[in-house]
N, CA, C, O and the ligand as a Tripos MOL2 file, in Angstrom:
@<TRIPOS>MOLECULE
protein
  277   275    70     0     0
PROTEIN
NO_CHARGES

@<TRIPOS>ATOM
      1 N         108.4470   97.6090   95.5730 N.3       1 MET1
      2 CA        109.4260   98.6680   95.8320 C.3       1 MET1
      3 C         110.4010   98.2320   96.9100 C.2       1 MET1
      4 O         111.5950   98.5230   96.8360 O.2       1 MET1
      5 N         109.8780   97.5220   97.9270 N.am      2 LYS2
      6 CA        110.7360   97.0590   99.0090 C.3       2 LYS2
      7 C         111.8590   96.1910   98.4620 C.2       2 LYS2
      8 O         113.0120   96.3210   98.8720 O.2       2 LYS2
      9 N         111.5200   95.3150   97.5450 N.am      3 ASN3
     10 CA        112.5000   94.3490   97.0500 C.3       3 ASN3
     11 C         113.2270   94.8210   95.7940 C.2       3 ASN3
     12 O         114.4060   94.5210   95.6090 O.2       3 ASN3
     13 N         112.5310   95.5560   94.9350 N.am      4 THR4
     14 CA        113.1370   95.9460   93.6570 C.3       4 THR4
     15 C         113.8450   97.2970   93.7290 C.2       4 THR4
     16 O         114.7150   97.5890   92.9090 O.2       4 THR4
     17 N         113.4680   98.1250   94.7180 N.am      5 HIS5
     18 CA        113.9760   99.4960   94.8460 C.3       5 HIS5
     19 C         113.6280  100.3520   93.6310 C.2       5 HIS5
     20 O         114.2860  101.3500   93.3380 O.2       5 HIS5
     21 N         112.5700   99.9300   92.9310 N.am      6 ILE6
     22 CA        112.0620  100.6700   91.7730 C.3       6 ILE6
     23 C         110.5520  100.8390   91.9520 C.2       6 ILE6
     24 O         109.8650   99.8950   92.3410 O.2       6 ILE6
     25 N         110.0360  102.0310   91.6700 N.am      7 CYS7
     26 CA        108.6000  102.2690   91.7560 C.3       7 CYS7
     27 C         107.8890  101.5330   90.6160 C.2       7 CYS7
     28 O         108.2550  101.7160   89.4550 O.2       7 CYS7
     29 N         106.8690  100.6930   90.9220 N.am      8 PRO8
     30 CA        106.1730   99.9540   89.8670 C.3       8 PRO8
     31 C         105.2450  100.8260   89.0410 C.2       8 PRO8
     32 O         104.7760  100.3940   87.9870 O.2       8 PRO8
     33 N         104.9680  102.0390   89.4900 N.am      9 LYS9
     34 CA        104.0550  102.9270   88.7590 C.3       9 LYS9
     35 C         104.7880  103.8180   87.7600 C.2       9 LYS9
     36 O         104.3340  103.9870   86.6280 O.2       9 LYS9
     37 N         105.9250  104.3910   88.1750 N.am     10 CYS10
     38 CA        106.6070  105.3480   87.2930 C.3      10 CYS10
     39 C         108.0240  104.9280   86.9270 C.2      10 CYS10
     40 O         108.6640  105.5650   86.0890 O.2      10 CYS10
     41 N         108.5180  103.8610   87.5480 N.am     11 GLY11
     42 CA        109.8760  103.4120   87.2430 C.3      11 GLY11
     43 C         110.9530  104.1930   87.9720 C.2      11 GLY11
     44 O         112.1430  103.9670   87.7540 O.2      11 GLY11
     45 N         110.5440  105.1090   88.8340 N.am     12 GLY12
     46 CA        111.5130  105.9360   89.5610 C.3      12 GLY12
     47 C         112.2430  105.1490   90.6440 C.2      12 GLY12
     48 O         111.7830  104.1010   91.0970 O.2      12 GLY12
     49 N         113.3870  105.6820   91.0410 N.am     13 SER13
     50 CA        114.1750  105.0260   92.0920 C.3      13 SER13
     51 C         114.4360  105.9590   93.2720 C.2      13 SER13
     52 O         115.2760  105.6690   94.1240 O.2      13 SER13
     53 N         113.7160  107.0760   93.3190 N.am     14 ASP14
     54 CA        113.8590  108.0310   94.4190 C.3      14 ASP14
     55 C         112.8760  107.6370   95.5100 C.2      14 ASP14
     56 O         111.8070  108.2330   95.6430 O.2      14 ASP14
     57 N         113.2490  106.6220   96.2920 N.am     15 LEU15
     58 CA        112.3300  106.0170   97.2600 C.3      15 LEU15
     59 C         112.7790  106.2990   98.6810 C.2      15 LEU15
     60 O         113.9720  106.4330   98.9540 O.2      15 LEU15
     61 N         111.8050  106.3890   99.5870 N.am     16 VAL16
     62 CA        112.1250  106.4800  101.0030 C.3      16 VAL16
     63 C         111.3120  105.4350  101.7570 C.2      16 VAL16
     64 O         110.2140  105.0620  101.3430 O.2      16 VAL16
     65 N         111.8730  104.9670  102.8760 N.am     17 ARG17
     66 CA        111.1770  104.0410  103.7700 C.3      17 ARG17
     67 C         110.8020  104.8130  105.0270 C.2      17 ARG17
     68 O         111.6520  105.4400  105.6600 O.2      17 ARG17
     69 N         109.5200  104.7600  105.3830 N.am     18 ILE18
     70 CA        109.0460  105.4260  106.5900 C.3      18 ILE18
     71 C         108.7360  104.3440  107.6140 C.2      18 ILE18
     72 O         107.8300  103.5310  107.4270 O.2      18 ILE18
     73 N         109.5050  104.3500  108.6990 N.am     19 GLU19
     74 CA        109.3710  103.3340  109.7340 C.3      19 GLU19
     75 C         108.0430  103.4640  110.4610 C.2      19 GLU19
     76 O         107.6620  104.5600  110.8720 O.2      19 GLU19
     77 N         107.3480  102.3670  110.6190 N.am     20 GLY20
     78 CA        106.1730  102.3560  111.4760 C.3      20 GLY20
     79 C         106.6050  102.4480  112.9200 C.2      20 GLY20
     80 O         107.5060  101.7270  113.3470 O.2      20 GLY20
     81 N         105.9760  103.3250  113.6760 N.am     21 LYS21
     82 CA        106.3490  103.4770  115.0790 C.3      21 LYS21
     83 C         105.1250  103.3100  115.9560 C.2      21 LYS21
     84 O         104.0250  103.7390  115.6070 O.2      21 LYS21
     85 N         105.3340  102.6810  117.0990 N.am     22 VAL22
     86 CA        104.2310  102.4800  118.0300 C.3      22 VAL22
     87 C         104.1450  103.7030  118.9330 C.2      22 VAL22
     88 O         104.6510  103.6970  120.0560 O.2      22 VAL22
     89 N         103.5050  104.7370  118.4360 N.am     23 ASN23
     90 CA        103.2040  105.9350  119.2220 C.3      23 ASN23
     91 C         101.9480  106.5540  118.6250 C.2      23 ASN23
     92 O         101.3520  105.9960  117.7040 O.2      23 ASN23
     93 N         101.5480  107.7030  119.1490 N.am     24 GLN24
     94 CA        100.2610  108.2700  118.7210 C.3      24 GLN24
     95 C         100.2610  108.6860  117.2570 C.2      24 GLN24
     96 O          99.1960  108.8490  116.6620 O.2      24 GLN24
     97 N         101.4360  108.8600  116.6730 N.am     25 TYR25
     98 CA        101.5040  109.2790  115.2770 C.3      25 TYR25
     99 C         101.8780  108.1300  114.3410 C.2      25 TYR25
    100 O         101.9280  108.3050  113.1240 O.2      25 TYR25
    101 N         102.1350  106.9760  114.9050 N.am     26 GLY26
    102 CA        102.6660  105.8790  114.1120 C.3      26 GLY26
    103 C         101.6340  105.1970  113.2460 C.2      26 GLY26
    104 O         100.4270  105.3530  113.4340 O.2      26 GLY26
    105 N         102.1380  104.4370  112.2930 N.am     27 ASN27
    106 CA        101.3030  103.6480  111.4020 C.3      27 ASN27
    107 C         101.3570  102.2150  111.9060 C.2      27 ASN27
    108 O         102.3410  101.5080  111.6870 O.2      27 ASN27
    109 N         100.2820  101.7850  112.5920 N.am     28 VAL28
    110 CA        100.2780  100.4550  113.2060 C.3      28 VAL28
    111 C          98.9290   99.7780  112.9770 C.2      28 VAL28
    112 O          97.9430  100.4230  112.6230 O.2      28 VAL28
    113 N          98.9100   98.4640  113.1870 N.am     29 VAL29
    114 CA         97.6740   97.6900  113.2380 C.3      29 VAL29
    115 C          97.6050   97.0610  114.6220 C.2      29 VAL29
    116 O          98.5630   96.4330  115.0730 O.2      29 VAL29
    117 N          96.4760   97.2300  115.2910 N.am     30 LEU30
    118 CA         96.2990   96.6310  116.6110 C.3      30 LEU30
    119 C          95.8100   95.1990  116.4560 C.2      30 LEU30
    120 O          94.8390   94.9490  115.7410 O.2      30 LEU30
    121 N          96.4750   94.2540  117.1220 N.am     31 THR31
    122 CA         96.0380   92.8580  117.0860 C.3      31 THR31
    123 C          95.3540   92.4780  118.3940 C.2      31 THR31
    124 O          95.0050   91.3150  118.6000 O.2      31 THR31
    125 N          95.1620   93.4470  119.2730 N.am     32 GLY32
    126 CA         94.4960   93.2270  120.5490 C.3      32 GLY32
    127 C          93.9580   94.5590  121.0370 C.2      32 GLY32
    128 O          93.7380   95.4740  120.2430 O.2      32 GLY32
    129 N          93.7430   94.6730  122.3570 N.am     33 VAL33
    130 CA         93.1120   95.8770  122.8870 C.3      33 VAL33
    131 C          94.1020   96.8780  123.4840 C.2      33 VAL33
    132 O          93.7250   98.0130  123.7750 O.2      33 VAL33
    133 N          95.3530   96.4780  123.6680 N.am     34 THR34
    134 CA         96.3140   97.3990  124.2730 C.3      34 THR34
    135 C          97.3740   97.8100  123.2520 C.2      34 THR34
    136 O          97.4910   97.2240  122.1760 O.2      34 THR34
    137 N          98.1380   98.8320  123.6240 N.am     35 VAL35
    138 CA         99.2020   99.3240  122.7450 C.3      35 VAL35
    139 C         100.2750   98.2560  122.5360 C.2      35 VAL35
    140 O         101.0150   98.2920  121.5530 O.2      35 VAL35
    141 N         100.3520   97.3120  123.4660 N.am     36 PHE36
    142 CA        101.3610   96.2590  123.3530 C.3      36 PHE36
    143 C         101.0520   95.2890  122.2190 C.2      36 PHE36
    144 O         101.9110   94.5040  121.8180 O.2      36 PHE36
    145 N          99.8340   95.3410  121.7050 N.am     37 SER37
    146 CA         99.4550   94.4670  120.5900 C.3      37 SER37
    147 C          99.7130   95.1270  119.2400 C.2      37 SER37
    148 O          99.4320   94.5390  118.1950 O.2      37 SER37
    149 N         100.2430   96.3330  119.2580 N.am     38 ALA38
    150 CA        100.4160   97.0890  118.0130 C.3      38 ALA38
    151 C         101.5490   96.5150  117.1680 C.2      38 ALA38
    152 O         102.6460   96.2500  117.6600 O.2      38 ALA38
    153 N         101.2550   96.3330  115.9010 N.am     39 VAL39
    154 CA        102.2520   95.8720  114.9350 C.3      39 VAL39
    155 C         102.5440   97.0310  113.9810 C.2      39 VAL39
    156 O         101.6310   97.5500  113.3390 O.2      39 VAL39
    157 N         103.8090   97.4360  113.8860 N.am     40 PRO40
    158 CA        104.1300   98.5750  113.0100 C.3      40 PRO40
    159 C         104.0370   98.2180  111.5280 C.2      40 PRO40
    160 O         104.3150   97.0870  111.1290 O.2      40 PRO40
    161 N         103.6440   99.1930  110.7300 N.am     41 VAL41
    162 CA        103.5560   99.0470  109.2750 C.3      41 VAL41
    163 C         104.6640   99.8850  108.6430 C.2      41 VAL41
    164 O         104.7690  101.0850  108.8930 O.2      41 VAL41
    165 N         105.4790   99.2430  107.8320 N.am     42 GLN42
    166 CA        106.5680   99.9610  107.1470 C.3      42 GLN42
    167 C         106.0440  100.4750  105.8090 C.2      42 GLN42
    168 O         105.4170   99.7290  105.0560 O.2      42 GLN42
    169 N         106.2970  101.7270  105.5190 N.am     43 ARG43
    170 CA        105.8310  102.3120  104.2610 C.3      43 ARG43
    171 C         107.0080  102.6480  103.3530 C.2      43 ARG43
    172 O         108.0550  103.1150  103.8010 O.2      43 ARG43
    173 N         106.8020  102.3990  102.0780 N.am     44 TYR44
    174 CA        107.7790  102.7640  101.0510 C.3      44 TYR44
    175 C         107.0950  103.7590  100.1300 C.2      44 TYR44
    176 O         106.0270  103.4790   99.5860 O.2      44 TYR44
    177 N         107.7070  104.9150   99.9580 N.am     45 VAL45
    178 CA        107.0990  105.9980   99.1860 C.3      45 VAL45
    179 C         108.0150  106.3760   98.0290 C.2      45 VAL45
    180 O         109.2220  106.5410   98.2040 O.2      45 VAL45
    181 N         107.4250  106.5090   96.8520 N.am     46 CYS46
    182 CA        108.1480  107.0070   95.6810 C.3      46 CYS46
    183 C         108.0770  108.5280   95.7070 C.2      46 CYS46
    184 O         106.9890  109.1010   95.6490 O.2      46 CYS46
    185 N         109.2230  109.1800   95.7920 N.am     47 CYS47
    186 CA        109.2710  110.6430   95.8470 C.3      47 CYS47
    187 C         109.2090  111.2680   94.4540 C.2      47 CYS47
    188 O         109.2970  112.4890   94.3220 O.2      47 CYS47
    189 N         109.0590  110.4540   93.4260 N.am     48 SER48
    190 CA        108.8590  110.9870   92.0720 C.3      48 SER48
    191 C         107.3810  111.1490   91.7700 C.2      48 SER48
    192 O         106.9680  112.1730   91.2270 O.2      48 SER48
    193 N         106.5580  110.1220   92.1250 N.am     49 CYS49
    194 CA        105.1400  110.1870   91.7530 C.3      49 CYS49
    195 C         104.1930  110.1240   92.9530 C.2      49 CYS49
    196 O         103.0020  110.3960   92.8010 O.2      49 CYS49
    197 N         104.6960  109.7710   94.1490 N.am     50 GLY50
    198 CA        103.8500  109.7320   95.3300 C.3      50 GLY50
    199 C         103.2330  108.3850   95.6350 C.2      50 GLY50
    200 O         102.5420  108.2340   96.6420 O.2      50 GLY50
    201 N         103.4720  107.4010   94.7800 N.am     51 PHE51
    202 CA        102.9290  106.0700   95.0620 C.3      51 PHE51
    203 C         103.5470  105.5370   96.3480 C.2      51 PHE51
    204 O         104.7190  105.7850   96.6300 O.2      51 PHE51
    205 N         102.7400  104.7920   97.1400 N.am     52 SER52
    206 CA        103.2860  104.1750   98.3540 C.3      52 SER52
    207 C         102.7580  102.7670   98.4910 C.2      52 SER52
    208 O         101.6850  102.4350   97.9860 O.2      52 SER52
    209 N         103.5250  101.9450   99.1790 N.am     53 GLU53
    210 CA        103.0550  100.6170   99.5300 C.3      53 GLU53
    211 C         103.4570  100.3190  100.9570 C.2      53 GLU53
    212 O         104.3890  100.9160  101.4960 O.2      53 GLU53
    213 N         102.7290   99.3720  101.5700 N.am     54 GLU54
    214 CA        102.9280   99.0740  102.9840 C.3      54 GLU54
    215 C         103.3180   97.6160  103.1610 C.2      54 GLU54
    216 O         102.8190   96.7300  102.4680 O.2      54 GLU54
    217 N         104.2290   97.3880  104.1140 N.am     55 TRP55
    218 CA        104.6960   96.0420  104.4110 C.3      55 TRP55
    219 C         104.7480   95.8410  105.9210 C.2      55 TRP55
    220 O         104.9880   96.7720  106.6890 O.2      55 TRP55
    221 N         104.5150   94.5900  106.3170 N.am     56 PHE56
    222 CA        104.7500   94.1960  107.7050 C.3      56 PHE56
    223 C         106.0600   93.4300  107.7550 C.2      56 PHE56
    224 O         106.3920   92.6940  106.8250 O.2      56 PHE56
    225 N         106.8110   93.6020  108.8480 N.am     57 ASP57
    226 CA        108.0410   92.8330  109.0070 C.3      57 ASP57
    227 C         107.7010   91.3720  109.2500 C.2      57 ASP57
    228 O         106.6840   91.0470  109.8640 O.2      57 ASP57
    229 N         108.5700   90.5000  108.7580 N.am     58 GLU58
    230 CA        108.3300   89.0560  108.8200 C.3      58 GLU58
    231 C         108.0930   88.5720  110.2510 C.2      58 GLU58
    232 O         107.3170   87.6430  110.4780 O.2      58 GLU58
    233 N         108.7640   89.2050  111.2100 N.am     59 GLU59
    234 CA        108.6480   88.7560  112.6020 C.3      59 GLU59
    235 C         107.2370   88.9430  113.1600 C.2      59 GLU59
    236 O         106.9130   88.3640  114.1960 O.2      59 GLU59
    237 N         106.3880   89.7410  112.4950 N.am     60 HIS60
    238 CA        105.0320   89.9870  112.9990 C.3      60 HIS60
    239 C         103.9530   89.2170  112.2450 C.2      60 HIS60
    240 O         102.7740   89.3310  112.5790 O.2      60 HIS60
    241 N         104.3240   88.4500  111.2540 N.am     61 LEU61
    242 CA        103.3070   87.7970  110.4160 C.3      61 LEU61
    243 C         102.5070   86.7560  111.1950 C.2      61 LEU61
    244 O         101.2970   86.6440  110.9980 O.2      61 LEU61
    245 N         103.1550   85.9940  112.0740 N.am     62 ASP62
    246 CA        102.4230   85.0040  112.8790 C.3      62 ASP62
    247 C         101.4170   85.6880  113.8000 C.2      62 ASP62
    248 O         100.3070   85.1950  114.0020 O.2      62 ASP62
    249 N         101.8160   86.8230  114.3500 N.am     63 GLN63
    250 CA        100.9330   87.5860  115.2480 C.3      63 GLN63
    251 C          99.7070   88.0760  114.4860 C.2      63 GLN63
    252 O          98.5940   88.0230  115.0090 O.2      63 GLN63
    253 N          99.8960   88.5490  113.2670 N.am     64 LEU64
    254 CA         98.7780   89.0300  112.4360 C.3      64 LEU64
    255 C          97.8730   87.8720  112.0290 C.2      64 LEU64
    256 O          96.6490   88.0030  112.0420 O.2      64 LEU64
    257 N          98.4680   86.7490  111.6700 N.am     65 ARG65
    258 CA         97.6720   85.5770  111.2850 C.3      65 ARG65
    259 C          96.7900   85.1250  112.4560 C.2      65 ARG65
    260 O          95.6100   84.8230  112.2740 O.2      65 ARG65
    261 N          97.3690   85.0830  113.6420 N.am     66 SER66
    262 CA         96.6160   84.6570  114.8230 C.3      66 SER66
    263 C          95.4640   85.6020  115.1240 C.2      66 SER66
    264 O          94.3960   85.1650  115.5520 O.2      66 SER66
    265 N          95.6710   86.8860  114.9040 N.am     67 ALA67
    266 CA         94.6560   87.8760  115.2600 C.3      67 ALA67
    267 C          93.5170   87.9410  114.2400 C.2      67 ALA67
    268 O          92.3740   88.2060  114.6140 O.2      67 ALA67
    269 N          93.8110   87.7030  112.9550 N.am     68 PHE68
    270 CA         92.8230   87.9990  111.9300 C.3      68 PHE68
    271 C          92.3700   86.8050  111.1040 C.2      68 PHE68
    272 O          91.4370   86.9270  110.3100 O.2      68 PHE68
    273 N          93.0030   85.6680  111.2730 N.am     69 GLN69
    274 CA         92.6330   84.5290  110.4380 C.3      69 GLN69
    275 C          91.3450   83.8890  110.9250 C.2      69 GLN69
    276 O          90.8810   82.9110  110.3380 O.2      69 GLN69
    277 ZN        106.7300  106.4580   91.2870 Zn       70 ZN70
@<TRIPOS>BOND
     1     1     2 1
     2     2     3 1
     3     3     4 2
     4     3     5 am
     5     5     6 1
     6     6     7 1
     7     7     8 2
     8     7     9 am
     9     9    10 1
    10    10    11 1
    11    11    12 2
    12    11    13 am
    13    13    14 1
    14    14    15 1
    15    15    16 2
    16    15    17 am
    17    17    18 1
    18    18    19 1
    19    19    20 2
    20    19    21 am
    21    21    22 1
    22    22    23 1
    23    23    24 2
    24    23    25 am
    25    25    26 1
    26    26    27 1
    27    27    28 2
    28    27    29 am
    29    29    30 1
    30    30    31 1
    31    31    32 2
    32    31    33 am
    33    33    34 1
    34    34    35 1
    35    35    36 2
    36    35    37 am
    37    37    38 1
    38    38    39 1
    39    39    40 2
    40    39    41 am
    41    41    42 1
    42    42    43 1
    43    43    44 2
    44    43    45 am
    45    45    46 1
    46    46    47 1
    47    47    48 2
    48    47    49 am
    49    49    50 1
    50    50    51 1
    51    51    52 2
    52    51    53 am
    53    53    54 1
    54    54    55 1
    55    55    56 2
    56    55    57 am
    57    57    58 1
    58    58    59 1
    59    59    60 2
    60    59    61 am
    61    61    62 1
    62    62    63 1
    63    63    64 2
    64    63    65 am
    65    65    66 1
    66    66    67 1
    67    67    68 2
    68    67    69 am
    69    69    70 1
    70    70    71 1
    71    71    72 2
    72    71    73 am
    73    73    74 1
    74    74    75 1
    75    75    76 2
    76    75    77 am
    77    77    78 1
    78    78    79 1
    79    79    80 2
    80    79    81 am
    81    81    82 1
    82    82    83 1
    83    83    84 2
    84    83    85 am
    85    85    86 1
    86    86    87 1
    87    87    88 2
    88    87    89 am
    89    89    90 1
    90    90    91 1
    91    91    92 2
    92    91    93 am
    93    93    94 1
    94    94    95 1
    95    95    96 2
    96    95    97 am
    97    97    98 1
    98    98    99 1
    99    99   100 2
   100    99   101 am
   101   101   102 1
   102   102   103 1
   103   103   104 2
   104   103   105 am
   105   105   106 1
   106   106   107 1
   107   107   108 2
   108   107   109 am
   109   109   110 1
   110   110   111 1
   111   111   112 2
   112   111   113 am
   113   113   114 1
   114   114   115 1
   115   115   116 2
   116   115   117 am
   117   117   118 1
   118   118   119 1
   119   119   120 2
   120   119   121 am
   121   121   122 1
   122   122   123 1
   123   123   124 2
   124   123   125 am
   125   125   126 1
   126   126   127 1
   127   127   128 2
   128   127   129 am
   129   129   130 1
   130   130   131 1
   131   131   132 2
   132   131   133 am
   133   133   134 1
   134   134   135 1
   135   135   136 2
   136   135   137 am
   137   137   138 1
   138   138   139 1
   139   139   140 2
   140   139   141 am
   141   141   142 1
   142   142   143 1
   143   143   144 2
   144   143   145 am
   145   145   146 1
   146   146   147 1
   147   147   148 2
   148   147   149 am
   149   149   150 1
   150   150   151 1
   151   151   152 2
   152   151   153 am
   153   153   154 1
   154   154   155 1
   155   155   156 2
   156   155   157 am
   157   157   158 1
   158   158   159 1
   159   159   160 2
   160   159   161 am
   161   161   162 1
   162   162   163 1
   163   163   164 2
   164   163   165 am
   165   165   166 1
   166   166   167 1
   167   167   168 2
   168   167   169 am
   169   169   170 1
   170   170   171 1
   171   171   172 2
   172   171   173 am
   173   173   174 1
   174   174   175 1
   175   175   176 2
   176   175   177 am
   177   177   178 1
   178   178   179 1
   179   179   180 2
   180   179   181 am
   181   181   182 1
   182   182   183 1
   183   183   184 2
   184   183   185 am
   185   185   186 1
   186   186   187 1
   187   187   188 2
   188   187   189 am
   189   189   190 1
   190   190   191 1
   191   191   192 2
   192   191   193 am
   193   193   194 1
   194   194   195 1
   195   195   196 2
   196   195   197 am
   197   197   198 1
   198   198   199 1
   199   199   200 2
   200   199   201 am
   201   201   202 1
   202   202   203 1
   203   203   204 2
   204   203   205 am
   205   205   206 1
   206   206   207 1
   207   207   208 2
   208   207   209 am
   209   209   210 1
   210   210   211 1
   211   211   212 2
   212   211   213 am
   213   213   214 1
   214   214   215 1
   215   215   216 2
   216   215   217 am
   217   217   218 1
   218   218   219 1
   219   219   220 2
   220   219   221 am
   221   221   222 1
   222   222   223 1
   223   223   224 2
   224   223   225 am
   225   225   226 1
   226   226   227 1
   227   227   228 2
   228   227   229 am
   229   229   230 1
   230   230   231 1
   231   231   232 2
   232   231   233 am
   233   233   234 1
   234   234   235 1
   235   235   236 2
   236   235   237 am
   237   237   238 1
   238   238   239 1
   239   239   240 2
   240   239   241 am
   241   241   242 1
   242   242   243 1
   243   243   244 2
   244   243   245 am
   245   245   246 1
   246   246   247 1
   247   247   248 2
   248   247   249 am
   249   249   250 1
   250   250   251 1
   251   251   252 2
   252   251   253 am
   253   253   254 1
   254   254   255 1
   255   255   256 2
   256   255   257 am
   257   257   258 1
   258   258   259 1
   259   259   260 2
   260   259   261 am
   261   261   262 1
   262   262   263 1
   263   263   264 2
   264   263   265 am
   265   265   266 1
   266   266   267 1
   267   267   268 2
   268   267   269 am
   269   269   270 1
   270   270   271 1
   271   271   272 2
   272   271   273 am
   273   273   274 1
   274   274   275 1
   275   275   276 2
@<TRIPOS>SUBSTRUCTURE
     1 MET1         2 RESIDUE 1 A MET
     2 LYS2         6 RESIDUE 1 A LYS
     3 ASN3        10 RESIDUE 1 A ASN
     4 THR4        14 RESIDUE 1 A THR
     5 HIS5        18 RESIDUE 1 A HIS
     6 ILE6        22 RESIDUE 1 A ILE
     7 CYS7        26 RESIDUE 1 A CYS
     8 PRO8        30 RESIDUE 1 A PRO
     9 LYS9        34 RESIDUE 1 A LYS
    10 CYS10       38 RESIDUE 1 A CYS
    11 GLY11       42 RESIDUE 1 A GLY
    12 GLY12       46 RESIDUE 1 A GLY
    13 SER13       50 RESIDUE 1 A SER
    14 ASP14       54 RESIDUE 1 A ASP
    15 LEU15       58 RESIDUE 1 A LEU
    16 VAL16       62 RESIDUE 1 A VAL
    17 ARG17       66 RESIDUE 1 A ARG
    18 ILE18       70 RESIDUE 1 A ILE
    19 GLU19       74 RESIDUE 1 A GLU
    20 GLY20       78 RESIDUE 1 A GLY
    21 LYS21       82 RESIDUE 1 A LYS
    22 VAL22       86 RESIDUE 1 A VAL
    23 ASN23       90 RESIDUE 1 A ASN
    24 GLN24       94 RESIDUE 1 A GLN
    25 TYR25       98 RESIDUE 1 A TYR
    26 GLY26      102 RESIDUE 1 A GLY
    27 ASN27      106 RESIDUE 1 A ASN
    28 VAL28      110 RESIDUE 1 A VAL
    29 VAL29      114 RESIDUE 1 A VAL
    30 LEU30      118 RESIDUE 1 A LEU
    31 THR31      122 RESIDUE 1 A THR
    32 GLY32      126 RESIDUE 1 A GLY
    33 VAL33      130 RESIDUE 1 A VAL
    34 THR34      134 RESIDUE 1 A THR
    35 VAL35      138 RESIDUE 1 A VAL
    36 PHE36      142 RESIDUE 1 A PHE
    37 SER37      146 RESIDUE 1 A SER
    38 ALA38      150 RESIDUE 1 A ALA
    39 VAL39      154 RESIDUE 1 A VAL
    40 PRO40      158 RESIDUE 1 A PRO
    41 VAL41      162 RESIDUE 1 A VAL
    42 GLN42      166 RESIDUE 1 A GLN
    43 ARG43      170 RESIDUE 1 A ARG
    44 TYR44      174 RESIDUE 1 A TYR
    45 VAL45      178 RESIDUE 1 A VAL
    46 CYS46      182 RESIDUE 1 A CYS
    47 CYS47      186 RESIDUE 1 A CYS
    48 SER48      190 RESIDUE 1 A SER
    49 CYS49      194 RESIDUE 1 A CYS
    50 GLY50      198 RESIDUE 1 A GLY
    51 PHE51      202 RESIDUE 1 A PHE
    52 SER52      206 RESIDUE 1 A SER
    53 GLU53      210 RESIDUE 1 A GLU
    54 GLU54      214 RESIDUE 1 A GLU
    55 TRP55      218 RESIDUE 1 A TRP
    56 PHE56      222 RESIDUE 1 A PHE
    57 ASP57      226 RESIDUE 1 A ASP
    58 GLU58      230 RESIDUE 1 A GLU
    59 GLU59      234 RESIDUE 1 A GLU
    60 HIS60      238 RESIDUE 1 A HIS
    61 LEU61      242 RESIDUE 1 A LEU
    62 ASP62      246 RESIDUE 1 A ASP
    63 GLN63      250 RESIDUE 1 A GLN
    64 LEU64      254 RESIDUE 1 A LEU
    65 ARG65      258 RESIDUE 1 A ARG
    66 SER66      262 RESIDUE 1 A SER
    67 ALA67      266 RESIDUE 1 A ALA
    68 PHE68      270 RESIDUE 1 A PHE
    69 GLN69      274 RESIDUE 1 A GLN
    70 ZN70       277 GROUP 0 **** ****
């Protein structure tokens, strides 16, 4: 959905991107013990069928690899 702008489940194009935010309500993955290690998760939601997928920004991939590999 991020790249095609089309929902792979229903073919819809009514999509929204929900920004991952580093706060108490945000969608993040912790790569350490403090809030400073939080990596935001970007969500793409199809407003036709409700399907969603999650992506990490490219700038955080090395940080995730180091933490979990
Ligand atoms: Zn859909």
